[in-house]
Structure formats: C-alpha cells, structure tokens
C-alpha positions in Angstrom: -194.4 38.5 33.1 -196.2 35.1 33.1 -194.1 32.0 32.8 -195.7 31.0 29.5 -194.7 34.3 27.9 -191.1 34.0 29.2 -190.8 30.4 27.7 -192.1 31.8 24.3 -189.5 34.7 24.5 -186.7 32.2 25.3 -187.8 30.0 22.4 -187.8 33.0 20.0 -184.4 34.1 21.1 -183.0 30.5 20.7 -184.4 30.3 17.3 -182.9 33.7 16.4 -179.6 32.7 17.7 -179.6 29.4 15.7 -180.6 31.3 12.5 -178.0 33.9 13.1 -175.2 31.4 13.6 -176.4 29.5 10.5 -176.4 32.6 8.5 -172.9 33.5 9.6 -171.6 30.0 8.9 -173.1 30.2 5.5 -171.4 33.6 4.9 -168.1 32.2 5.9 -168.4 29.1 3.7 -169.4 31.4 0.8 -166.6 33.8 1.3 -164.0 30.9 1.6 -165.4 29.5 -1.7 -164.6 32.8 -3.3 -161.3 33.1 -1.7 -160.3 29.7 -3.0 -161.4 30.8 -6.5 -159.3 34.0 -6.1 -156.2 32.0 -5.2 -156.7 29.5 -8.1 -157.1 32.4 -10.5 -153.9 34.2 -9.3 -151.9 30.8 -9.5 -153.2 30.3 -13.0 -152.3 33.7 -14.2 -148.9 33.0 -12.7 -148.4 30.1 -15.1 -148.3 32.6 -17.9 -146.9 35.7 -16.1 -143.8 34.6 -14.3 -143.6 37.7 -12.1 -147.2 37.5 -11.0 -147.0 35.3 -7.9 -144.3 36.4 -5.4 -145.2 33.7 -2.8 -147.7 31.1 -2.1 -148.0 28.8 0.9 -151.5 27.4 0.6 -152.6 23.9 -0.2 -151.4 22.1 -3.4 -155.1 21.4 -4.1 -155.5 25.0 -5.3 -152.7 24.9 -7.8 -153.4 24.4 -11.5 -153.4 20.9 -12.7 -152.8 21.7 -16.3 -150.0 23.5 -18.1 -150.2 27.0 -19.4 -151.5 27.2 -23.1 -149.6 28.8 -25.9 -152.0 31.7 -26.0 -152.5 34.1 -23.0 -156.3 33.9 -22.3 -156.8 37.5 -21.4 -160.5 37.6 -22.0 -161.1 34.6 -19.8 -159.1 35.9 -17.0 -160.8 39.3 -17.2 -164.2 37.6 -17.1 -163.3 35.5 -14.1 -162.0 38.7 -12.3 -165.3 40.4 -13.0 -167.3 37.4 -11.7 -165.2 37.2 -8.5 -165.6 41.0 -7.9 -169.4 40.7 -8.4 -169.7 37.9 -6.0 -167.7 39.8 -3.3 -169.9 42.8 -3.9 -173.0 40.7 -3.5 -171.7 39.1 -0.3 -170.5 42.3 1.3 -173.8 44.1 0.5 -175.9 41.5 2.3 -173.7 40.7 5.3 -173.7 42.7 8.6 -170.3 41.1 9.5 -167.6 43.9 9.4 -164.7 41.3 9.1 -166.4 39.9 6.0 -166.9 43.4 4.5 -163.3 44.3 5.2 -162.0 41.1 3.7 -164.2 41.6 0.6 -162.9 45.1 0.2 -159.3 44.1 0.4 -159.8 41.3 -1.9 -161.6 43.5 -4.5 -158.6 45.8 -4.6 -156.4 42.9 -5.1 -158.6 41.7 -8.0 -158.4 45.3 -9.6 -154.7 44.8 -9.5 -155.1 41.3 -11.2 -157.1 43.1 -14.0 -154.6 45.8 -14.7 -151.6 43.4 -14.6 -153.4 41.1 -17.0 -153.9 44.1 -19.4 -150.2 45.1 -18.9 -149.1 41.5 -19.7 -151.2 41.7 -22.8 -149.4 44.8 -24.0 -152.1 47.4 -23.0 -150.8 50.4 -21.1 -152.5 53.1 -19.1 -151.2 56.4 -17.7 -148.7 56.0 -14.9 -151.0 57.2 -12.1 -153.9 55.1 -13.3 -151.6 52.1 -13.3 -150.3 52.7 -9.8 -153.7 53.3 -8.5 -155.1 50.1 -9.9 -152.1 48.0 -9.1 -151.1 49.5 -5.7 -154.1 51.5 -4.5 -152.0 54.6 -4.5 -151.0 57.7 -6.5 -147.6 59.1 -5.7 -147.1 62.8 -5.5 -145.5 64.5 -8.6 -142.3 66.5 -8.1 -140.9 69.0 -10.7 -137.1 68.9 -11.6 -136.6 72.1 -9.7 -137.6 70.3 -6.5 -134.7 67.9 -7.0 -132.3 70.7 -8.1 -133.0 72.3 -4.7 -132.1 69.2 -2.9 -129.0 68.8 -5.0 -128.1 72.3 -3.9 -128.2 71.3 -0.2 -126.1 68.3 -1.1 -123.5 70.4 -2.8 -122.8 72.3 0.3 -121.9 69.0 2.2 -119.8 67.2 -0.4 -116.1 68.0 -0.6 -114.1 68.8 -3.7 -115.0 70.4 -7.1 -116.6 69.2 -10.2 -120.0 67.4 -11.1 -121.9 66.5 -7.9 -122.6 62.9 -8.7 -118.9 62.2 -9.2 -118.1 63.9 -5.8 -120.7 61.8 -4.2 -119.5 58.6 -5.7 -115.9 59.7 -4.6 -117.1 60.0 -1.0 -119.2 56.8 -1.2 -116.3 54.8 -2.6 -114.5 55.0 0.8 -117.5 53.1 2.4 -117.6 50.3 -0.1 -117.7 46.8 1.5 -114.8 44.7 0.2 -116.1 41.6 -1.6 -114.3 39.2 0.9 -116.2 40.8 3.8 -119.8 40.9 2.3 -120.8 37.7 4.0 -119.4 38.6 7.4 -121.1 42.0 7.4 -124.5 40.7 6.2 -124.6 38.0 8.7 -123.6 40.5 11.4 -126.2 43.0 10.4 -129.0 40.5 10.0 -128.2 39.0 13.4 -128.5 42.4 15.0 -131.7 43.3 13.1 -133.1 40.0 14.2 -132.2 40.5 17.7 -133.7 44.0 18.0 -137.0 42.7 16.3 -137.4 39.7 18.6 -137.1 42.1 21.6 -140.6 43.3 20.5 -142.1 40.5 18.7 -142.7 36.8 19.4 -142.1 34.9 16.2 -143.1 31.3 15.4 -140.5 29.0 16.8 -139.5 27.6 13.4 -139.0 30.8 11.6 -135.7 30.9 9.7 -134.0 32.1 6.7 -131.4 31.1 4.2 -128.9 33.6 2.9 -127.6 33.4 -0.7 -125.4 35.6 -2.9 -126.4 36.0 -6.6 -125.3 38.0 -9.6 -126.7 39.9 -12.6 -130.2 40.8 -11.1 -132.1 44.0 -11.6 -132.5 44.4 -7.8 -130.0 44.7 -4.9 -131.8 42.2 -2.6 -134.9 39.9 -2.7 -136.8 37.9 -0.2 -138.5 34.7 -1.6 -140.8 33.7 1.0 -141.3 29.9 1.1 -144.0 29.5 3.7 -143.8 27.7 7.0 -142.1 30.8 8.3 -139.0 30.4 6.1 -137.4 32.7 3.6 -134.7 32.7 1.0 -132.8 36.1 1.1 -130.8 36.8 -2.0 -128.2 39.5 -2.2 -127.0 40.7 -5.6 -123.2 41.1 -5.3 -122.9 42.4 -9.0 -123.6 45.9 -7.8 -121.4 47.8 -5.4 -122.6 47.3 -1.8 -121.9 50.3 0.6 -121.6 50.0 4.3 -125.2 51.3 5.1 -126.7 48.7 2.7 -125.7 45.9 5.0 -128.3 47.2 7.5 -130.7 48.5 4.9 -131.1 45.1 3.3 -130.8 43.1 6.5 -133.9 45.0 7.8 -135.8 45.4 4.5 -135.5 41.7 3.4 -135.3 40.2 6.9 -136.1 41.8 10.2 -138.6 43.5 10.6 -139.1 43.6 6.9 -140.3 41.1 4.4 -139.5 38.0 6.2 -141.4 39.1 9.4 -144.2 40.6 7.4 -144.9 37.3 5.6 -144.4 35.2 8.6 -146.9 37.3 10.7 -149.5 37.3 7.9 -149.1 33.5 7.5 -149.5 32.8 11.3 -152.1 35.3 12.3 -154.3 35.2 9.2 -153.8 32.0 7.4 -153.2 29.5 10.2 -155.0 31.2 13.2 -157.9 32.5 11.3 -158.0 30.2 8.2 -158.1 33.0 5.6 -157.3 31.4 2.5 -156.8 34.4 0.4 -153.7 35.5 2.3 -151.8 32.4 1.3 -151.3 34.0 -2.2 -149.1 37.0 -2.4 -149.4 38.6 -5.9 -146.4 40.9 -6.5 -148.3 43.5 -8.6 -151.0 44.3 -5.9 -151.9 46.7 -3.1 -150.2 44.1 -0.8 -146.7 45.2 -2.2 -147.1 48.8 -1.3 -147.5 47.8 2.4 -144.7 45.2 2.0 -142.2 47.5 0.5 -143.2 50.6 2.5 -143.1 48.7 5.8 -139.8 47.1 4.9 -138.2 50.5 4.3 -139.7 51.9 7.4 -138.5 48.9 9.3 -134.9 50.2 8.9 -135.5 53.3 11.0 -137.7 51.4 13.4 -135.0 48.8 14.3 -132.3 51.5 14.1 -133.9 54.8 15.2 -132.1 58.2 15.1 -128.4 57.7 14.3 -128.2 54.2 15.6 -127.6 52.9 12.0 -124.7 55.2 11.5 -123.3 54.3 15.0 -123.7 50.6 14.3 -121.8 51.0 11.0 -119.2 53.1 12.6 -118.6 51.0 15.8 -119.2 47.4 14.4 -119.5 47.0 10.6 -116.8 49.3 9.4 -114.1 47.9 11.7 -115.2 44.4 10.5 -114.8 45.5 6.9 -111.4 47.2 7.6 -112.8 50.6 6.5 -111.6 53.9 7.9 -114.3 55.7 9.8 -113.1 59.2 8.9 -115.9 61.2 7.4 -118.8 58.8 8.5 -120.9 61.7 9.8 -120.7 63.6 6.5 -121.4 60.6 4.5 -124.7 59.7 6.5 -125.7 63.4 6.2 -125.4 63.0 2.5 -127.4 59.8 2.6 -130.3 61.6 4.3 -130.6 63.9 1.5 -130.2 61.2 -1.1 -133.1 59.4 0.4 -135.3 62.4 -0.4 -134.0 62.3 -4.0 -135.3 58.9 -4.4 -138.7 60.4 -5.5 -136.8 61.2 -8.7 -137.0 57.6 -9.6 -140.8 57.8 -9.6 -140.5 60.8 -12.1 -138.3 58.7 -14.3 -140.8 55.8 -14.4 -143.6 58.3 -14.9 -141.9 59.8 -17.7 -140.9 56.7 -19.4 -144.2 55.0 -19.1 -145.9 58.0 -20.7 -143.4 58.3 -23.4 -142.6 61.8 -22.3 -139.0 61.0 -21.2 -136.3 59.5 -23.6 -134.0 56.8 -22.5 -131.0 59.2 -22.4 -132.9 61.7 -20.4 -133.9 59.0 -18.0 -130.3 58.0 -17.5 -129.4 61.7 -16.9 -132.0 61.9 -14.2 -130.9 58.7 -12.6 -127.2 59.9 -12.6 -127.9 63.7 -11.7 -130.7 63.3 -9.1 -130.4 59.7 -7.9 -126.6 60.0 -7.9 -126.1 56.6 -9.5 -123.1 55.6 -11.6 -123.6 55.2 -15.3 -123.8 51.4 -14.7 -126.1 51.8 -11.7 -128.3 54.1 -13.8 -128.6 51.5 -16.5 -129.4 48.8 -14.1 -132.2 50.9 -12.6 -133.4 51.9 -16.0 -134.0 48.1 -16.7 -135.6 47.8 -13.4 -138.1 50.4 -14.2 -138.7 48.7 -17.6 -139.5 45.5 -15.9 -141.3 46.6 -12.8 -143.0 49.8 -14.0 -145.0 51.9 -11.4 -143.9 49.4 -8.7 -141.1 52.0 -7.9 -143.6 54.1 -5.8 -143.8 51.4 -3.2 -140.5 52.1 -1.8 -140.6 55.8 -1.3 -144.3 56.8 -1.1 -145.1 53.4 0.6 -142.5 54.2 3.3 -143.9 57.7 3.8 -147.5 56.4 4.1 -146.4 54.0 6.8 -144.3 56.5 8.5 -147.0 59.2 8.5 -149.7 56.7 9.7 -147.6 55.5 12.7 -146.7 59.1 13.6 -150.4 60.2 13.4 -151.2 57.4 16.0 -148.5 58.6 18.4 -145.8 56.2 17.2 -142.8 58.6 17.4 -139.2 57.9 18.3 -140.1 59.1 21.8 -142.5 56.3 22.2 -140.7 53.3 20.7 -143.0 50.6 22.2 -146.0 52.1 20.6 -144.1 52.4 17.2 -143.3 48.7 17.3 -146.9 47.7 18.3 -148.5 49.8 15.6 -146.0 48.4 13.0 -146.9 44.9 14.1 -150.6 45.6 13.7 -149.9 46.8 10.1 -147.8 43.6 9.4 -150.5 41.3 10.7 -153.6 42.4 8.9 -155.0 43.0 5.4 -154.1 46.7 5.0 -154.0 48.8 1.8 -152.8 52.3 1.1 -156.2 54.0 1.0 -156.8 52.6 4.5 -153.8 54.5 5.8 -154.8 57.7 4.0 -158.4 57.5 5.6 -157.1 56.7 9.0 -154.4 59.6 8.9 -156.9 62.2 8.0 
C-alpha cells in the first residue's frame, strides 16, 4: 500500500478513536447527570416517607436543601420518575456500551420501585404479587395451607410430648433461650467468629467496623444501619426472646457476610472505585433489598455450612450461656423444618394485603405454621402491616441466591467457588430477574 494511503488510514483511525472517546465520555457525563437526579429524587421522597431511605453515603450536595412540605407531592414525584425512566431508556437505546445499558436497566427497576412506593405511601394499593414485582422485581411462589400442614406433620414426629404442636415447639425452644445477662457476650462471640470466617475469603477495607447496640420495642429482631465509610450500626432487639441459633443468624445476617459486608463492598467497588453515583443511595423498598436480605440469609449457611452452626452453638455458645446441650440435635432438626415453614409468612402477607385474610386468621397462621408465640405473632403481624410484601425478600430472596450459586457450581463441596460467586453478587448491581435468567 502506498505510504500516502497508509497515512490517510492512520488519520481516519485517529479521528474515529477521538470521536469514539468523545462519545463515550459524553455518555458517561449524561448518565452521571441522571444518576444524580435519581439520588436527589430518592432523598427528597425520603423527607416525606421516613422508611424510604435505608442508607446514603454520597455527597451532601445531593441532599435536599428545603424542608418537606405539609402535602405529599405525589404527582410531582411520579412525573419526575417518568422523566428519569424516559431519559434512561433514551440513553440505553443509543449507546453501544454494555455497562451503561446494565446500569440503566438496574436504575429503571429501582425507579419502578420508587413509583410503587409513592403510590403505597399515598394510600393506593395493588395486588400482593404486583406490589412485590414492582418493588422487588420478584413474585414469590404461592403455597396452599395443605403444604404447611404436611410440614407440620413432619415436625410432629420430631417434637416430644403431647398437645398442640406450637406449644411443644416453644417448650423445646425454651431450653435454648439465651439468658438476658449473656446476650452481649454471645453476640460479640458470634460476630467475631462470623467476621473471622468472612475475612478468610474477603479483603475488606481497612477502616471497616461496626457498633453493636441493644434496643427494645422494635418490629424486627435485628437491623443494620449502614453509615457509609465502611461502618455500620447493628441493633439487636432484646424485647423479643433470643434463642441460641439467633446469635449466629443475626451475626451473619446483619454483619458478616451479610448487610455490613454487602454495603461495604458496594461502596468500595462501585461508588469509590468506579464513581457510580446511584449506588450511594439504598432505597429500602427496591429490588436492591431482595438481594440484600436474600444474600444476608444465605450468608449464614455460607459462613457456617452443614452442621457447623449447630456445632458452634453446642461447643462454644451454649457453654458460654450456661445452657444444657442435651437435645441440641433434635432442636436443630426442628429448626430446619421451621425454616421451610417461613413461606407461610408470605401467605399471611398476601392474604392481609388482598383483604382475603382477617386479623385473627393471620394470627392463627403465624402461631400454627410459623410456630410463633401469641406475642411473637402479634409482633410479626405488625411487621407485615408496616413492611407489606417486603417479607418475600427473606425466604424467596434466599432461595434465589442459593439456587443461582448452586447453578454455577457453588456447592458445599466447592466452598472457594461459593464464596467467590457470593462476593460477585455483593459487589455488583444485581436484581432478582437477573438471577432467574442466569439460572435457566
């Protein structure tokens, strides 16, 4: 080829490269502008709806500068949501950048949740499955009462004694109740062990840390308030009875490798390392919560696989609590069946939200199938009233995470891969429908 033609080709390639880079930079600037508006919108809604924002660790410049008005501006919020979704669709339709397309898809699902939550806060309801789909990008399976009755029959063969099964379960469980004066010791021991096991697989930011606090009169048993800069406030509700297994459950769920690790990895890998503004806002009623709750529950069996939770309770926690270890095996066998019964909570929420289940009937389901005490059933009844279809995130979310990781070869026989796949889920923008597609 003549040198003149080569020079012309090089010039064309250089011009194309410059144009391409300019276009990519323009797309990134445009996306970041939308991301900032998304964050501003979420924080503004949160001025009216106190449950809307679970965490925020972005710049103060995106926070609202005016106080919330006396009237909830529903129509204004819905219009802004529509505008942002339209802008995302336009940008995603024009770009060849797969990362921008994926981020736009994730943020669009989050905005769909914004819309549904605005309507709920305004007093407008939708069918349970419609609500959960729009809020959490998932529809949980439906189970009949006969399904739970069959599980209860299995449990009946395990529990000793005679009489109503919930009473027999509570009698067994009462032997494994943590004494009030041992709660702090056991939780610190359990969190330390969960943290040690997690750090064997993950390198966390050097300044990551948490504060542990005990509270009363809450509708939940534990909560992680992520504060940003890799720090959390973990609260444990001591108004409710706390049984031995819950020390590990909550240590993993709220701490390691659960909520604390999830938020810290997102902050580091997406917000600080990549500069993705949108991830700095965690809206509680959004697809992000299904991944958060599902992964936090799956994290228990990740950190304590097989019967390791039972063994740690039996060999370490129960002696610290001064509890007799007799009957531990039968108790943990009963707990496995009770975990399957947790889907009954979804049916109670589904029935209440659709006005097909009365309050007394809901309490009956919560006592008969979830094996809660009358007080516990009332507390969870109030939880459902407040958090609605959020309940699917714990059980169905856990199953989605578990099935996805298994489908990729992450079984107990390959723990290193399990931890690797789990870290990928905790470090990226993932929603329930992504897991379903990738599992098929």
